[in-house]
GUDRENMAR-86515 format. One record per residue (C-alpha): residue number from 1; residue in three letters; x, y, z. Coordinates in Angstrom, 1 decimal, always signed. Example, Ala and Ser with C-alpha at 12.3 -4.5 7.8 and 13.67 -1.06 7.14 Angstrom:
{fimi 1; 'ala'; {+12.3; -4.5; +7.8}}
{fimi 2; 'ser'; {+13.7; -1.1; +7.1}}
% end
This chain:
{fimi 1; 'met'; {-76.3; +300.0; -110.0}}
{fimi 2; 'pro'; {-78.9; +302.6; -110.9}}
{fimi 3; 'pro'; {-78.2; +306.0; -109.2}}
{fimi 4; 'arg'; {-81.6; +306.1; -107.6}}
{fimi 5; 'ser'; {-85.0; +304.5; -107.4}}
{fimi 6; 'ile'; {-88.0; +305.9; -109.2}}
{fimi 7; 'asn'; {-91.4; +305.9; -107.4}}
{fimi 8; 'val'; {-94.1; +304.3; -109.5}}
{fimi 9; 'gly'; {-97.9; +304.7; -109.2}}
{fimi 10; 'ile'; {-99.9; +302.1; -111.2}}
{fimi 11; 'ile'; {-103.5; +302.9; -112.5}}
{fimi 12; 'gly'; {-105.1; +299.6; -113.3}}
{fimi 13; 'cys'; {-104.8; +296.3; -111.5}}
{fimi 14; 'gly'; {-105.9; +293.8; -114.1}}
{fimi 15; 'glu'; {-104.2; +291.1; -116.0}}
{fimi 16; 'ala'; {-101.4; +293.2; -117.5}}
{fimi 17; 'ala'; {-100.5; +294.6; -114.1}}
{fimi 18; 'gln'; {-100.5; +291.2; -112.5}}
{fimi 19; 'val'; {-98.7; +289.3; -115.2}}
{fimi 20; 'ile'; {-96.3; +291.8; -116.7}}
{fimi 21; 'his'; {-95.8; +295.2; -115.0}}
{fimi 22; 'ile'; {-95.7; +294.3; -111.3}}
{fimi 23; 'pro'; {-93.4; +291.3; -111.8}}
{fimi 24; 'thr'; {-91.1; +293.3; -114.1}}
{fimi 25; 'leu'; {-90.9; +296.3; -111.6}}
{fimi 26; 'asn'; {-90.3; +293.8; -108.7}}
{fimi 27; 'his'; {-87.5; +292.3; -110.7}}
{fimi 28; 'met'; {-86.0; +295.8; -111.2}}
{fimi 29; 'his'; {-86.7; +296.8; -107.6}}
{fimi 30; 'glu'; {-83.4; +298.7; -107.4}}
{fimi 31; 'trp'; {-84.6; +300.9; -110.3}}
{fimi 32; 'phe'; {-88.2; +301.3; -109.5}}
{fimi 33; 'ser'; {-90.4; +301.2; -106.3}}
{fimi 34; 'ile'; {-94.1; +300.7; -106.6}}
{fimi 35; 'thr'; {-95.5; +303.2; -104.1}}
{fimi 36; 'tyr'; {-99.2; +303.5; -105.1}}
{fimi 37; 'leu'; {-101.8; +301.4; -106.8}}
{fimi 38; 'cys'; {-105.2; +302.5; -108.1}}
{fimi 39; 'gly'; {-108.1; +300.4; -109.3}}
{fimi 40; 'ile'; {-111.9; +300.2; -109.4}}
{fimi 41; 'ser'; {-111.9; +296.7; -107.8}}
{fimi 42; 'ala'; {-111.1; +296.6; -104.0}}
{fimi 43; 'asn'; {-110.3; +292.9; -104.3}}
{fimi 44; 'ala'; {-107.8; +293.5; -107.2}}
{fimi 45; 'leu'; {-106.1; +296.3; -105.2}}
{fimi 46; 'glu'; {-105.7; +294.0; -102.2}}
{fimi 47; 'phe'; {-104.4; +291.1; -104.4}}
{fimi 48; 'cys'; {-101.9; +293.3; -106.3}}
{fimi 49; 'ser'; {-100.6; +295.2; -103.2}}
{fimi 50; 'lys'; {-99.6; +291.8; -101.7}}
{fimi 51; 'arg'; {-97.4; +291.1; -104.7}}
{fimi 52; 'val'; {-95.2; +294.2; -104.4}}
{fimi 53; 'val'; {-91.8; +293.3; -103.0}}
{fimi 54; 'asn'; {-90.1; +295.0; -100.0}}
{fimi 55; 'his'; {-93.1; +297.0; -98.8}}
{fimi 56; 'val'; {-96.9; +297.4; -99.0}}
{fimi 57; 'pro'; {-97.9; +300.3; -101.4}}
{fimi 58; 'lys'; {-100.7; +302.8; -100.8}}
{fimi 59; 'thr'; {-104.0; +302.1; -102.6}}
{fimi 60; 'thr'; {-106.8; +304.2; -103.8}}
{fimi 61; 'ser'; {-109.8; +303.9; -106.1}}
{fimi 62; 'glu'; {-109.4; +307.5; -107.3}}
{fimi 63; 'ala'; {-106.8; +308.2; -110.0}}
{fimi 64; 'ala'; {-106.6; +311.8; -109.1}}
{fimi 65; 'val'; {-105.4; +310.9; -105.6}}
{fimi 66; 'leu'; {-102.6; +308.8; -107.0}}
{fimi 67; 'cys'; {-101.6; +311.4; -109.6}}
{fimi 68; 'ala'; {-101.4; +314.1; -106.9}}
{fimi 69; 'ser'; {-99.3; +312.1; -104.5}}
{fimi 70; 'pro'; {-95.7; +313.4; -103.8}}
{fimi 71; 'asp'; {-94.8; +309.7; -103.4}}
{fimi 72; 'val'; {-95.2; +309.1; -107.2}}
{fimi 73; 'asp'; {-92.7; +310.1; -109.9}}
{fimi 74; 'val'; {-94.1; +308.3; -112.8}}
{fimi 75; 'val'; {-97.7; +307.0; -113.4}}
{fimi 76; 'phe'; {-98.2; +303.7; -115.2}}
{fimi 77; 'val'; {-101.5; +304.0; -117.1}}
{fimi 78; 'ile'; {-102.5; +300.3; -117.7}}
{fimi 79; 'ser'; {-106.3; +300.8; -117.1}}
{fimi 80; 'ser'; {-108.9; +299.9; -119.7}}
{fimi 81; 'asp'; {-108.1; +301.3; -123.2}}
{fimi 82; 'glu'; {-110.8; +303.9; -123.2}}
{fimi 83; 'leu'; {-109.5; +305.4; -120.0}}
{fimi 84; 'his'; {-105.9; +305.8; -121.2}}
{fimi 85; 'pro'; {-106.3; +309.4; -122.5}}
{fimi 86; 'arg'; {-108.1; +310.6; -119.3}}
{fimi 87; 'his'; {-105.6; +309.1; -116.9}}
{fimi 88; 'thr'; {-102.6; +310.2; -119.0}}
{fimi 89; 'ile'; {-103.8; +313.8; -119.1}}
{fimi 90; 'leu'; {-104.6; +313.7; -115.4}}
{fimi 91; 'ala'; {-101.0; +312.6; -114.6}}
{fimi 92; 'leu'; {-99.5; +315.2; -116.9}}
{fimi 93; 'arg'; {-101.5; +318.0; -115.2}}
{fimi 94; 'his'; {-99.9; +316.9; -111.9}}
{fimi 95; 'asn'; {-96.5; +317.1; -113.6}}
{fimi 96; 'lys'; {-95.9; +313.4; -113.5}}
{fimi 97; 'his'; {-94.1; +311.3; -116.1}}
{fimi 98; 'val'; {-96.4; +308.8; -117.8}}
{fimi 99; 'met'; {-95.8; +305.3; -119.1}}
{fimi 100; 'val'; {-99.1; +304.6; -120.9}}
{fimi 101; 'glu'; {-99.7; +301.2; -122.4}}
{fimi 102; 'lys'; {-100.7; +301.0; -126.0}}
{fimi 103; 'pro'; {-103.1; +302.1; -127.5}}
{fimi 104; 'met'; {-102.3; +305.5; -126.0}}
{fimi 105; 'ala'; {-105.6; +306.7; -127.6}}
{fimi 106; 'met'; {-108.1; +305.5; -130.2}}
{fimi 107; 'thr'; {-109.0; +308.9; -131.6}}
{fimi 108; 'lys'; {-106.8; +311.7; -133.0}}
{fimi 109; 'ala'; {-108.7; +314.2; -130.9}}
{fimi 110; 'asp'; {-107.6; +312.4; -127.7}}
{fimi 111; 'ala'; {-104.1; +312.0; -129.0}}
{fimi 112; 'his'; {-103.8; +315.7; -129.7}}
{fimi 113; 'ser'; {-105.2; +316.5; -126.3}}
{fimi 114; 'ile'; {-102.4; +314.3; -124.7}}
{fimi 115; 'ile'; {-99.8; +316.1; -126.8}}
{fimi 116; 'glu'; {-101.0; +319.5; -125.7}}
{fimi 117; 'ala'; {-101.1; +318.4; -122.1}}
{fimi 118; 'glu'; {-97.5; +317.2; -122.3}}
{fimi 119; 'lys'; {-96.4; +320.6; -123.7}}
{fimi 120; 'lys'; {-97.8; +322.3; -120.5}}
{fimi 121; 'ser'; {-96.4; +319.7; -118.1}}
{fimi 122; 'lys'; {-93.0; +319.0; -116.5}}
{fimi 123; 'gly'; {-93.7; +315.3; -117.2}}
{fimi 124; 'arg'; {-93.1; +313.3; -120.4}}
{fimi 125; 'val'; {-95.1; +310.6; -122.1}}
{fimi 126; 'phe'; {-93.6; +307.2; -122.8}}
{fimi 127; 'val'; {-95.9; +304.8; -124.8}}
{fimi 128; 'gly'; {-95.5; +301.1; -124.1}}
{fimi 129; 'tyr'; {-94.6; +299.5; -127.4}}
{fimi 130; 'met'; {-92.3; +297.0; -125.8}}
{fimi 131; 'arg'; {-91.6; +295.0; -129.0}}
{fimi 132; 'arg'; {-89.8; +298.0; -130.4}}
{fimi 133; 'tyr'; {-87.3; +297.9; -127.5}}
{fimi 134; 'ala'; {-86.3; +294.2; -128.0}}
{fimi 135; 'thr'; {-82.6; +293.9; -128.9}}
{fimi 136; 'ala'; {-83.4; +291.6; -131.8}}
{fimi 137; 'phe'; {-85.8; +294.2; -133.2}}
{fimi 138; 'ile'; {-83.2; +296.9; -133.0}}
{fimi 139; 'asp'; {-80.6; +294.6; -134.6}}
{fimi 140; 'ala'; {-83.1; +293.7; -137.4}}
{fimi 141; 'val'; {-83.9; +297.3; -138.2}}
{fimi 142; 'asn'; {-80.2; +297.9; -138.6}}
{fimi 143; 'glu'; {-79.9; +294.8; -140.8}}
{fimi 144; 'ile'; {-82.9; +295.9; -142.9}}
{fimi 145; 'gly'; {-81.2; +299.2; -143.5}}
{fimi 146; 'gly'; {-78.4; +297.3; -145.2}}
{fimi 147; 'val'; {-80.7; +295.6; -147.7}}
{fimi 148; 'glu'; {-80.1; +297.2; -151.1}}
{fimi 149; 'lys'; {-83.7; +297.1; -152.2}}
{fimi 150; 'ile'; {-86.8; +295.7; -150.3}}
{fimi 151; 'leu'; {-88.9; +293.7; -152.7}}
{fimi 152; 'tyr'; {-91.6; +292.5; -150.3}}
{fimi 153; 'ala'; {-92.4; +292.3; -146.6}}
{fimi 154; 'arg'; {-94.8; +290.4; -144.3}}
{fimi 155; 'val'; {-96.1; +291.4; -140.9}}
{fimi 156; 'arg'; {-97.8; +288.5; -139.1}}
{fimi 157; 'asp'; {-99.5; +288.1; -135.7}}
{fimi 158; 'ile'; {-101.5; +284.9; -135.4}}
{fimi 159; 'ile'; {-101.8; +283.8; -131.8}}
{fimi 160; 'gly'; {-103.4; +281.1; -129.7}}
{fimi 161; 'pro'; {-105.5; +281.5; -126.6}}
{fimi 162; 'asn'; {-103.8; +284.0; -124.2}}
{fimi 163; 'ser'; {-105.3; +282.1; -121.2}}
{fimi 164; 'val'; {-103.0; +279.2; -122.0}}
{fimi 165; 'phe'; {-99.9; +281.4; -121.9}}
{fimi 166; 'val'; {-101.0; +283.4; -118.9}}
{fimi 167; 'gly'; {-101.8; +280.3; -117.0}}
{fimi 168; 'gln'; {-98.3; +279.1; -117.5}}
{fimi 169; 'ser'; {-96.6; +282.4; -116.6}}
{fimi 170; 'ala'; {-96.1; +281.5; -112.9}}
{fimi 171; 'thr'; {-97.7; +284.8; -111.9}}
{fimi 172; 'phe'; {-101.1; +283.2; -111.0}}
{fimi 173; 'pro'; {-103.3; +286.2; -112.0}}
{fimi 174; 'lys'; {-106.9; +286.5; -110.8}}
{fimi 175; 'gln'; {-109.9; +288.2; -112.3}}
{fimi 176; 'phe'; {-112.3; +290.2; -110.1}}
{fimi 177; 'ser'; {-115.7; +291.6; -110.7}}
{fimi 178; 'asp'; {-116.5; +293.8; -107.7}}
{fimi 179; 'tyr'; {-117.0; +296.9; -109.8}}
{fimi 180; 'arg'; {-119.4; +299.7; -109.1}}
{fimi 181; 'glu'; {-122.2; +299.9; -111.6}}
{fimi 182; 'ala'; {-121.3; +303.6; -112.2}}
{fimi 183; 'asp'; {-117.8; +302.6; -113.2}}
{fimi 184; 'val'; {-119.1; +300.0; -115.7}}
{fimi 185; 'lys'; {-121.5; +302.5; -117.2}}
{fimi 186; 'glu'; {-118.8; +305.2; -117.5}}
{fimi 187; 'arg'; {-116.5; +302.8; -119.4}}
{fimi 188; 'ala'; {-119.3; +301.8; -121.7}}
{fimi 189; 'ala'; {-120.1; +305.5; -122.4}}
{fimi 190; 'leu'; {-116.5; +306.3; -123.1}}
{fimi 191; 'ala'; {-116.2; +303.3; -125.4}}
{fimi 192; 'glu'; {-119.2; +304.5; -127.4}}
{fimi 193; 'glu'; {-117.8; +308.0; -127.7}}
{fimi 194; 'ile'; {-114.5; +306.7; -128.9}}
{fimi 195; 'thr'; {-116.2; +304.7; -131.7}}
{fimi 196; 'thr'; {-118.4; +307.7; -132.6}}
{fimi 197; 'gln'; {-115.4; +310.0; -132.8}}
{fimi 198; 'gly'; {-112.8; +307.6; -134.1}}
{fimi 199; 'leu'; {-114.8; +305.8; -136.7}}
{fimi 200; 'gly'; {-117.7; +308.2; -137.4}}
{fimi 201; 'arg'; {-116.1; +311.6; -137.3}}
{fimi 202; 'glu'; {-112.4; +310.9; -138.1}}
{fimi 203; 'cys'; {-112.5; +307.8; -140.3}}
{fimi 204; 'lys'; {-116.0; +308.9; -141.7}}
{fimi 205; 'val'; {-117.1; +305.3; -141.5}}
{fimi 206; 'glu'; {-120.4; +304.1; -140.2}}
{fimi 207; 'pro'; {-119.6; +302.4; -136.8}}
{fimi 208; 'thr'; {-121.3; +299.0; -137.3}}
{fimi 209; 'pro'; {-120.8; +296.4; -134.6}}
{fimi 210; 'glu'; {-118.4; +294.5; -136.8}}
{fimi 211; 'leu'; {-116.3; +297.6; -137.6}}
{fimi 212; 'ile'; {-116.3; +298.7; -134.0}}
{fimi 213; 'ala'; {-114.9; +295.3; -132.9}}
{fimi 214; 'gln'; {-112.2; +295.4; -135.7}}
{fimi 215; 'tyr'; {-111.2; +299.0; -134.7}}
{fimi 216; 'arg'; {-110.8; +298.0; -131.1}}
{fimi 217; 'ile'; {-108.7; +294.9; -132.1}}
{fimi 218; 'leu'; {-106.5; +297.1; -134.2}}
{fimi 219; 'gly'; {-105.9; +299.3; -131.1}}
{fimi 220; 'gly'; {-105.2; +296.3; -128.9}}
{fimi 221; 'leu'; {-103.3; +293.6; -130.8}}
{fimi 222; 'gly'; {-102.7; +295.4; -134.1}}
{fimi 223; 'ser'; {-100.9; +298.4; -132.6}}
{fimi 224; 'his'; {-98.0; +296.1; -131.6}}
{fimi 225; 'asp'; {-97.5; +295.0; -135.2}}
{fimi 226; 'leu'; {-98.2; +298.2; -137.0}}
{fimi 227; 'ser'; {-96.1; +300.3; -134.7}}
{fimi 228; 'ala'; {-93.1; +298.0; -135.3}}
{fimi 229; 'met'; {-93.8; +298.0; -139.0}}
{fimi 230; 'arg'; {-93.7; +301.8; -139.0}}
{fimi 231; 'glu'; {-90.3; +301.8; -137.4}}
{fimi 232; 'ala'; {-88.8; +299.1; -139.6}}
{fimi 233; 'leu'; {-90.3; +300.2; -142.9}}
{fimi 234; 'gly'; {-91.9; +303.6; -142.5}}
{fimi 235; 'val'; {-95.5; +304.7; -142.8}}
{fimi 236; 'pro'; {-97.3; +303.1; -145.8}}
{fimi 237; 'asp'; {-98.6; +305.2; -148.6}}
{fimi 238; 'gly'; {-101.9; +303.5; -148.6}}
{fimi 239; 'val'; {-104.0; +300.3; -148.6}}
{fimi 240; 'leu'; {-104.3; +298.3; -151.8}}
{fimi 241; 'gly'; {-106.7; +295.7; -150.4}}
{fimi 242; 'val'; {-108.3; +294.7; -147.1}}
{fimi 243; 'ser'; {-110.3; +291.8; -145.7}}
{fimi 244; 'leu'; {-111.6; +292.5; -142.2}}
{fimi 245; 'gly'; {-113.4; +290.0; -140.0}}
{fimi 246; 'phe'; {-113.0; +287.8; -137.0}}
{fimi 247; 'pro'; {-111.1; +285.7; -136.1}}
{fimi 248; 'phe'; {-108.8; +286.5; -139.0}}
{fimi 249; 'trp'; {-108.1; +289.7; -141.0}}
{fimi 250; 'asn'; {-105.5; +290.9; -143.5}}
{fimi 251; 'val'; {-104.4; +294.1; -145.2}}
{fimi 252; 'leu'; {-102.1; +294.8; -148.2}}
{fimi 253; 'phe'; {-100.2; +298.0; -147.7}}
{fimi 254; 'ser'; {-98.5; +299.9; -150.5}}
{fimi 255; 'tyr'; {-95.0; +301.5; -150.2}}
{fimi 256; 'pro'; {-93.2; +303.4; -153.0}}
{fimi 257; 'thr'; {-91.4; +300.3; -154.4}}
{fimi 258; 'phe'; {-92.9; +297.3; -152.6}}
{fimi 259; 'thr'; {-95.9; +295.9; -150.8}}
{fimi 260; 'val'; {-96.5; +294.6; -147.2}}
{fimi 261; 'thr'; {-98.9; +291.9; -146.2}}
{fimi 262; 'tyr'; {-100.3; +292.3; -142.7}}
{fimi 263; 'glu'; {-102.1; +289.2; -141.5}}
{fimi 264; 'ser'; {-103.4; +288.6; -138.1}}
{fimi 265; 'gly'; {-106.0; +286.7; -136.1}}
{fimi 266; 'phe'; {-106.8; +284.2; -133.3}}
{fimi 267; 'his'; {-107.1; +280.4; -133.1}}
{fimi 268; 'asn'; {-107.3; +277.8; -130.4}}
{fimi 269; 'ile'; {-103.9; +276.2; -131.1}}
{fimi 270; 'pro'; {-101.5; +277.0; -128.2}}
{fimi 271; 'phe'; {-98.9; +278.6; -130.6}}
{fimi 272; 'phe'; {-97.7; +282.2; -131.0}}
{fimi 273; 'asp'; {-96.6; +283.2; -134.5}}
{fimi 274; 'ala'; {-95.7; +286.9; -134.5}}
{fimi 275; 'his'; {-93.0; +288.1; -136.9}}
{fimi 276; 'ile'; {-91.9; +290.8; -139.4}}
{fimi 277; 'glu'; {-90.0; +289.5; -142.4}}
{fimi 278; 'ile'; {-88.5; +291.5; -145.3}}
{fimi 279; 'tyr'; {-87.2; +290.2; -148.6}}
{fimi 280; 'gly'; {-84.5; +291.6; -150.8}}
{fimi 281; 'ala'; {-82.9; +290.1; -153.9}}
{fimi 282; 'his'; {-80.0; +288.5; -151.9}}
{fimi 283; 'lys'; {-81.1; +288.6; -148.3}}
{fimi 284; 'ser'; {-84.2; +288.2; -146.1}}
{fimi 285; 'val'; {-84.5; +289.4; -142.5}}
{fimi 286; 'arg'; {-87.0; +288.1; -139.9}}
{fimi 287; 'ile'; {-87.8; +289.3; -136.4}}
{fimi 288; 'gln'; {-89.6; +286.4; -134.5}}
{fimi 289; 'tyr'; {-91.6; +287.2; -131.4}}
{fimi 290; 'asp'; {-93.0; +284.8; -128.8}}
{fimi 291; 'thr'; {-95.7; +285.5; -126.2}}
{fimi 292; 'pro'; {-94.8; +288.2; -123.7}}
{fimi 293; 'tyr'; {-96.8; +286.5; -121.0}}
{fimi 294; 'val'; {-94.0; +284.0; -120.3}}
{fimi 295; 'lys'; {-90.9; +285.7; -119.2}}
{fimi 296; 'gly'; {-87.6; +284.9; -120.9}}
{fimi 297; 'leu'; {-89.0; +283.4; -124.2}}
{fimi 298; 'pro'; {-86.8; +284.4; -127.1}}
{fimi 299; 'ile'; {-87.1; +287.3; -129.5}}
{fimi 300; 'thr'; {-84.7; +286.4; -132.3}}
{fimi 301; 'met'; {-83.4; +287.7; -135.6}}
{fimi 302; 'his'; {-83.0; +285.3; -138.5}}
{fimi 303; 'val'; {-81.1; +286.2; -141.7}}
{fimi 304; 'arg'; {-81.0; +284.2; -144.9}}
{fimi 305; 'glu'; {-78.4; +285.2; -147.5}}
{fimi 306; 'asp'; {-77.1; +284.1; -150.9}}
{fimi 307; 'ala'; {-73.5; +283.1; -150.3}}
{fimi 308; 'gly'; {-72.1; +282.4; -153.8}}
{fimi 309; 'gly'; {-75.0; +280.1; -154.7}}
{fimi 310; 'ala'; {-75.2; +278.5; -151.2}}
{fimi 311; 'leu'; {-77.8; +279.3; -148.6}}
{fimi 312; 'lys'; {-76.4; +281.0; -145.5}}
{fimi 313; 'glu'; {-78.7; +281.1; -142.5}}
{fimi 314; 'thr'; {-77.9; +283.0; -139.3}}
{fimi 315; 'ser'; {-80.0; +283.0; -136.1}}
{fimi 316; 'ile'; {-79.1; +285.6; -133.4}}
{fimi 317; 'arg'; {-80.3; +286.0; -129.9}}
{fimi 318; 'arg'; {-78.0; +288.6; -128.4}}
{fimi 319; 'thr'; {-79.6; +288.9; -124.9}}
{fimi 320; 'tyr'; {-81.8; +287.0; -122.6}}
{fimi 321; 'glu'; {-83.4; +290.2; -121.2}}
{fimi 322; 'asp'; {-87.0; +290.4; -122.2}}
{fimi 323; 'ala'; {-88.5; +293.3; -124.0}}
{fimi 324; 'phe'; {-90.4; +294.7; -121.0}}
{fimi 325; 'thr'; {-87.2; +294.9; -119.0}}
{fimi 326; 'leu'; {-85.4; +296.6; -121.8}}
{fimi 327; 'glu'; {-88.3; +299.0; -122.2}}
{fimi 328; 'met'; {-88.2; +299.9; -118.5}}
{fimi 329; 'lys'; {-84.5; +300.7; -118.8}}
{fimi 330; 'glu'; {-85.3; +303.2; -121.5}}
{fimi 331; 'leu'; {-88.1; +304.7; -119.4}}
{fimi 332; 'tyr'; {-85.7; +305.0; -116.5}}
{fimi 333; 'ala'; {-83.1; +306.7; -118.7}}
{fimi 334; 'met'; {-85.8; +309.1; -119.9}}
{fimi 335; 'ile'; {-86.7; +310.1; -116.3}}
{fimi 336; 'val'; {-83.2; +310.1; -114.7}}
{fimi 337; 'glu'; {-81.0; +311.2; -117.7}}
{fimi 338; 'asp'; {-83.6; +313.1; -119.7}}
{fimi 339; 'lys'; {-82.8; +310.7; -122.6}}
{fimi 340; 'pro'; {-85.0; +311.1; -125.7}}
{fimi 341; 'val'; {-87.3; +308.2; -126.5}}
{fimi 342; 'lys'; {-88.8; +306.9; -129.7}}
{fimi 343; 'thr'; {-92.2; +305.9; -128.5}}
{fimi 344; 'thr'; {-93.6; +309.3; -127.9}}
{fimi 345; 'ala'; {-97.2; +310.6; -128.1}}
{fimi 346; 'glu'; {-96.3; +312.1; -131.5}}
{fimi 347; 'asp'; {-95.1; +308.8; -132.6}}
{fimi 348; 'ala'; {-98.2; +306.9; -131.4}}
{fimi 349; 'ile'; {-100.6; +309.1; -133.3}}
{fimi 350; 'gln'; {-99.2; +307.6; -136.5}}
{fimi 351; 'asp'; {-100.9; +304.3; -135.6}}
{fimi 352; 'leu'; {-104.3; +306.1; -135.8}}
{fimi 353; 'his'; {-103.4; +307.3; -139.3}}
{fimi 354; 'ile'; {-102.9; +303.7; -140.4}}
{fimi 355; 'phe'; {-106.1; +302.5; -138.6}}
{fimi 356; 'gln'; {-107.9; +305.2; -140.6}}
{fimi 357; 'met'; {-106.4; +304.0; -143.9}}
{fimi 358; 'ile'; {-107.6; +300.4; -143.1}}
{fimi 359; 'met'; {-111.1; +301.4; -142.1}}
{fimi 360; 'gln'; {-111.6; +303.7; -145.0}}
{fimi 361; 'ala'; {-110.3; +301.1; -147.5}}
{fimi 362; 'arg'; {-112.8; +298.6; -146.0}}
{fimi 363; 'ala'; {-115.7; +301.1; -146.4}}
{fimi 364; 'ala'; {-114.6; +301.8; -150.0}}
{fimi 365; 'arg'; {-114.7; +298.1; -150.8}}
{fimi 366; 'ile'; {-118.2; +297.8; -149.5}}
% end
């Protein structure tokens, strides 16, 4: 039994809150209590508040009200991507802990602002890279460490329509559109500033519509893969080749003694193929992910080895706990036990370094 319950305030009541975060926190109701919800849609607030177990949380349309509340210990920032830095810094200024979904920020300027705000706060930042907390991923990183020499690696994330997976998640999410025009315009202005700063000033790349779309996709889907790649293999030295586009894109990363292919995209087949696989001379190790929108689907480790001329194949699923539950346990330990975490703001800024490599390589090829 956990020693006490942590009060959670959630900013953002969209699909992620409805399908992932509220159900996970409800499941862990002895660990966490959702006390406050914030959103720009009154209908979404009402809908989400009815899905919190044991009690009805307070609601507000103002993030500052939630962050200032004594009823909140940790703020979950799961609002639209462009609002993540603003809401994270606001929570830190009120000395709240923050669980911010990836991407934490899409510009290095915003990431550094978050790091500086954290230094002045009693709160700490936890970035939501849930794949990196999966037991199979941690096991695989240890297994990869035992490979004498990595010869090649592949990072793949090719997924079917999310609507199919979400529709079968048994959470019955709903979309709402009762937004104020001022809120819509504010988000659009922030998104434009992000691309001007992130692509134009930091990457020094002309922000064309195609590159803007690719940059946002790297922050959304790509940050899952590239963050996990960083932990398993380290930060790449550079980019040898790149083909960006939609619905598919790929990148060839260089490491000191091997290369890594990153391939990703979308199709209309209801199938989810996300994995990291490394190859050595006598062993290959693969972490296989499934869609996170359906609770309980396996994340597994697969090892192939040379056993005296025979093929030895091992598949391991050490737990049935999903990555989000395991991630929340680490967040809880950070708050209650002051345990160090790996998905810090300083860690997250490395994703932006890789995004910059990719966009600059694309510009150089043109």
